N, C-alpha and C positions, 0 to 999 in steps of 0.2 A: 681652698678658697674661703673669702670673707664674706658674710654677709653684708658687712659696710663697706665693700669693695667694689670697683666699678664695674668688674666682670660680673658680679652676681645679679644685677638689674636687665642683663642679658641673657644670663644662662635661665634664670626661672621664668621668664617669659615663654621662651624657645620651648622649655621642657613642658609646661603647662599649655600650649599650643597643641604639640603633637598629643600628648597624654586625653586630652578631652577627646579627641577622634579617635582612640582607638578602644577597641573593647577591653574588659578588665584583665584578661593573661597577659596582653599585649601591653596592658598600662602598667603591669607588674614587671614585664620586661625592661621596658624604657626606663622604671624607676629606678631598677637595679643598676642597669648601664649607667645611667645618671648619677647614682651615688657614688660608684666606683671613678667615675670622671670627678665628681666634686673632691673626692679622697685625693686622688691622685694629682689635681692641679696644684695642692700643698707639697708633695714629693711621692713621684709614681712609684718609689723603688718601697714604700710602706704597704702598698697594695696587697704585696704578695704575705704580709704580714697579717694584715686583716683576713684576706681569705683562708690562711692558715687557722687562725682561731676560728673562725665560721666553720670550716669542715671538722675540726678536732670536736668542737661542741655539737655539731650534725652528728657524727660519727658515735659518740659517746650515746647519745639519745637512743639512737637506734640500737645500739648494743645492751643499752640496759633494756629497753622493753623485750628486746630479743630474749636477754637473759629472764627476765620476769615471765613471759611467755613460756619459756621450756620449763621452769618450774613450776606450772600450773597454780600460780598465785596473780594471775593479772586482776584480780579484784582487790588482793592485798599488799597495802603499799608502806606496812608496818614492819614487815618481816622480809630484810634482803638477803639476797644469797650473795657467797662470796664473789663471783663473778659482777653482779651489780656494784659493790662496792668496788671492787677493782678499776672500773671504767669510769665512777665517780671520782674516785681520788685520782687517778691518774690524768683525768680531764683538767680538775682541781689543781694537782701540781703542773702541768704545762701550761694552762693559760697563766696561773698566779708567777711561774716561772718564767714565762716571757715578759710579763710585767715588770717581776721585780729585777730582771737582766736591763732592760732598757732604760726602768726608772730608777731604780736603787742601785745598780752596782757601784757605782762611783761612792755612793752615799756611804753604803756599808763597808766598802775598802778603805776610805778615810778614817771611818769611825774605828775601825778596828785597826791600822796602822796607830792613829792616834792613842788608844786605849793600849798596843803592845808599849810604845814609847813612854807611857804613862808609868808601867811596869818594869820599864827599864830594859826592854829588849833590846832598842835600837833599830825599828823597823824602818824601811825604806819608803817613802810614799811613791805609790802608782796608782795609775788612773788610764782609763781607756775613754777616746774620743766616742762618746755613743749619742747620738742624735735621737731624741725623743719623738717616738711617732705620737701625732697629734689625736687627741682623742682615746688612747689607748687604755687609761684606766676606766670610760666610760663604756666600751664597746666590749671590752673583757667583762667588765659586771654584767652588761645585758648578757653575754653569750652566757655565760655560768648560772644565772639566774634559772635559764630554761633547763639546764642540764641539770640543775638541784631540782626544780619544779618535776622533771621527767621521774627521777630516783624517788620522790617523795610522792609519785601518784598524783600531783595536780595539775599535769599537764600531759596530754596526750602527742605522742611523738609524731614529729613533721617528716615526711618520709618526699616529700618536694623541695629538694635542695634550692632552687632558686628561692623559692619562696622562705625559706630559713635564713638564705644569703640577705636577702631586701629586708626580714625583720631585724637583722645584725646590723645592717648598713644604710639603712633609711637616712638619707642625707638632711634632713632638718633638724634630726636630732642626734648623728652620727659623733661629731666631736666634742660635743657639750653637754649632751641628754636634753631633755630628760630621759633617765633610764629608766627604758619602758621594760615592762614583765611581757611575755610572751602570749600569756592568756590574755592580755589587752588589744596588744597589736598584731597580734598572726589572724585572729578573727577578722579583724577589719581590713587586712590584706586578701582574704580570702573570699570576701562577699563582693556584689557588684555595688559600686560607689557611685552615689550620686550628688553631684556638687550644685544647690540651688543658691539663687540670688540673694537669701538672706545669709548664706554660709561665706559667700565671697564679702558681702559685706561686713560680718562680722571678723573676719579673716582680716581684712585690709584693716579695720579699727586696731584689730589687735597689734598686727604689724608695726602700725603708725607709733601706737604707745611704745613698742619696744625700741624702735628708733629713736624716738623722743627720749627714752632712759640711757639709752647707748650714748648717742651722737650729742643732746643737750647736758645731760645729767654726769654720767661716767666720764666721757671726753672733756667735758666743760670743769669738771674739778681736779683732772687728771696732771696738769702742771704745776697747779698749787702743791697738790698732795706729793709730787715729786719733788718737788722745791725744798717744801718742809723736810720729808724724810731722807733726801739725799745729804743735806746740811742743818741737822738739826742743832748743831752745838752753838750756832750764833745766833738762837733765838731764845726768846723767854719762855716761861711754862704756858702762857696761855697760847700762845701761838704754836708750841706744839699739841695742846689740847685740840683745837681748833682742827690742825692736822688730822688727829686721830677722829673727829667726827668727819672731817671730808672723806679720809679713806673708807668709813663706813657707808657713806653715800656713794662713793664713787663703786665698789664693791656690788652692792646690793643692783645700782644702776647698771651695770655691766653685765651681770649674771641672770636679773630677771629680765633686764630687756633683751638678751640673747633667746632666754625659754620664750618669752612673747613672741618674737620673732618666729622661732623653730614652730611654735604652737600653730601662728597664724599660716605660714607658710605648709604646714602638713594638713590643715585646714581646706585650703586650697586644692587640694588633691582629694578631700572628701575623708582624712583622715585624722582623729582626736588624739591628740599626745594628752597625757596626764599633767594636771595642774603640777607645777614647781615649786611656785610660791605663793603665799598668801598673808602680802603685807605684814610681812615679818616684824617690824620695826614698831608695829602697834602691840606686838606681846605683851605680856602682863605679868609673865613668868619663863623662868628658860625653859623649861618643858614647854609650854605655849608657844615658844621662839622656833624650836624643833619641828614643831608639825606645821609651821609656817616658812621655814627656811629650807633650801633644797629637799623638799617634800621626798623627791625619787631616791635620794641617796639615804636620807635617815630612815626611809621605810626599808630600802635593801636590808642595812647594817642592822636594823630591828629584825628583820626574818628570817637572814641568811647567816647572823652573827651572834647578836644580842641573845635570841631566842635558843637557839642550838647550843650557846653556852650555857643555856639553865634559865636564863631571864629573871624572873623575879619568883621560881617556884622554889629555890633552894634557900630559902633564910634571907635575912636581912644581909647579912655579912657577905654573902654571895651575889646577892642584887649588886650591892656598892664595887662589887669586885667587876662584875661582868658589866656595869656601866661605864667604869674605866677603863678598862679592855677595849670597850667598843668603840669610845670615843679618839683613845691613843691609835687605834688602827683607822679610824676614820678621819683623824691628822694626817696620818702617815701618808693615807692613801693621795692627801691632796699634795705632797710635793716631797721630794727626798732634802728633806732639811729637818734638823732639830726643831727649829722654829715652828714647823707645822706640828711636831709630835706635842710641843708644848701649848700649842694653842688646842690640840684636842684632848689635852691634859687637865686643862682650865675649863673648857664645857663639861668635861666628864665629872670634874670636883663639882661645878655648880649645879650638874643636874642630882649627885649624890647629895650635897645640901638640900637640894631642893623636897627631894624626896625624903630624908631624914625630916624636915620641918614639917612635911604634911603628916608625916605619922601613915597610917593604913589609909588617908583618903585617896582619891582619884584624881587627879584633875580632868573637869569637863573637856569632852574633844568636840571640837566644833560646834558648840553650843552657842547660843545667843550670847553667856555671858563671856567666852572667850573672841566674839567675834563682831560685837558690837560694842559701842562705848553705854557703860550703865548709865541710867539716870538718875538713881537716888542718890543723895549726897554721901550717904555713907561708902557705897560703892564707888561712885567718882572719887572718893578720895583714896580709896583702896587699889582701883586701879590705877590712878596716877602715881601713887608711891610704888606700886608693882612695875610700871611701865618704866618710872625715872630709873629704878634700881636694874632692870633687866638690861635696858639698853646700854647703859652704863657698864655692865659686866661683859657687855657683848662688843662694845667699844674697847673695853681693856684687852679684850683676848684678841682683838683685829690688829693690835700693836705687833703681837707676834707673829701674827701671819704676813704682816707687811715687810719687815726688817730681813735683814741677810743672817744675823745671827743672835742668839739668845743675848749676848753683851751688848749689844745694839738696842736691844729690846729693852733690858734694864737702864742701859745709858737714857734711853728715850723716856723712859716711865720715870726715872728719877729727875730730869729736866722738868715734867709736867708737875711731880710734888713740890720744887722748887719754884712756885709762881712769881717770887718777887727777884729771881735771879736778873741779872743785866743781860740787855738782849732788846732787839727791836721788836716792837708790837703794832703792826699798821692796823687798822680798822678793815684794810682789805680782806684779811682772814675771815672773821665775823661777819664782814658782808656778805662772801661767798658763801657761808655756811647757811646765815639767815635767807640771802636769795634762793640756793638749790634746795635747800631743807623744808622752805614753804611752798614750794614747785612740787616736790615729790610727794608731800604730805597731804595736798590737796590733791594729788591724783589719787591716793592710795586711800583716801578719806572716803572719797566719793565711791570708790569701788567697794567700802565694806559698807556704807550707808545705804548701797543698791545691790548688796549681795551679787555683784557683777566681776567680771575680768578685765573689764573697760572704764573708765571713767563716767563717759556720756552715752546713755542709753536712750531707747524710746520712751521712757518713764519721764525722760525730760522733752520740753518743745524742741521742735526741730529747729529753731533759730539759735537757742542755746546751745544744742549740739555742735551746729556748725560753726559757731563762734569759738567753741572750747577748741575744735581740731584746728581751725584756722589758726590760732594762738600756737598750739603746738608744733604745726608745720613752720610757723615763723621763728618759734625757738630755736628748731632744728636747722634752719637754713641760714638765719641771720645771728644767732646768739651761739648756737652749737659750735663745737671744735672745728676747725678746717683740715687739721691734721686726722688722717685715717689711724684709730689706735686699734690693735689686734684685740680681741676679748681676752680677758684676765683668765678665764677658766679655759682657754686652749692649752695652757701649759701644763694642765692637769689630766 
């Protein structure tokens, strides 16, 4: 079921109406049933897969806690028994094995056949018609985070299976995140939830902003982006550059729009999901970008991959290697194509270069320097130059994310570099970029200046707020795309 489908506006009020009338334990049961219905609406056959991943990680948590209890080390999470390790690695293998089979089988099979042919073995191509379960990357990572946290002693075991199943399947964030941690979401599911008028108002505003980003921005530029990337050969370099810019806007509007809607819908049920985007295109360096873009994934990769690999604790060389491995695997997480690996590798290189330039200095985290436009002339110049470079590095990498093959990406980049090559360039592309970038830029800048998740707040006059949201509604209804487009991150 899509947030922007005709079904969801019927589904959500019905679930909310029943939920507001029930006690907490019955609310959770209703939410669990609704979440599985929400997932089954796409393809009921994969409900069993979601349930299986849930059960495997639930059982692993029980067994790890049981093994720790029998060894008499309940308060010591630094020393692990063989049984604890067995259950952890078995669960990791099963969960990632399922993810690998459904998402990467054909990718690795084709790559192996290609390699064997290059070596002269004459292998025959083969593939299975495997349908990718929507959201499998998201709920697999969310389930594994719980199991790993149990193993590390950072989470208490959950013995209530329906409650744990709801943590994995909570429908607002089930298919495209944010990737929640059990330490944050489960306590909210356990307690009595009270939804106030203020929460409903803020949730409604957040949902509206999300639909604005998706329907007006992402779906609005999608036809132009598709026309440019599908037939780039006949276009001039400036047109191709505009295509890359517009795709950067599309993917941001699409994914952050989904997150805003998910967080708003969850808030209607009295549940706060984690912030997943913090105006990433205002980042002044690549490290800051990854603190603002897909925050739940970047923090997951940091906590469960980069740090276990050694992080920055084993010297500069090992730090650079860990960064690259983390970003390569992060790229592969997005899809079964070498273009995603290249995208991750580029960001790994950018992060390595930034860390090398910084030396031993640390990038300020969530400080006024990284979240507000500096006022002094020197800082303005420094911020502007850093922002310009960072934005174009990100746009450059997005080309690999969008195309179908490495060779297509190289051809596209080559076309951009040949600015003067023959081909039509109409002001339509530039007008699209200017119109949509100004619209989303104003929204994000207002959020930054007010340190808010929405652009119009109580800090502003009521008339201004009403006018602002009225303009957004008008743009959604009359300027936004008429065709319903699936969310891009559903494929991951």
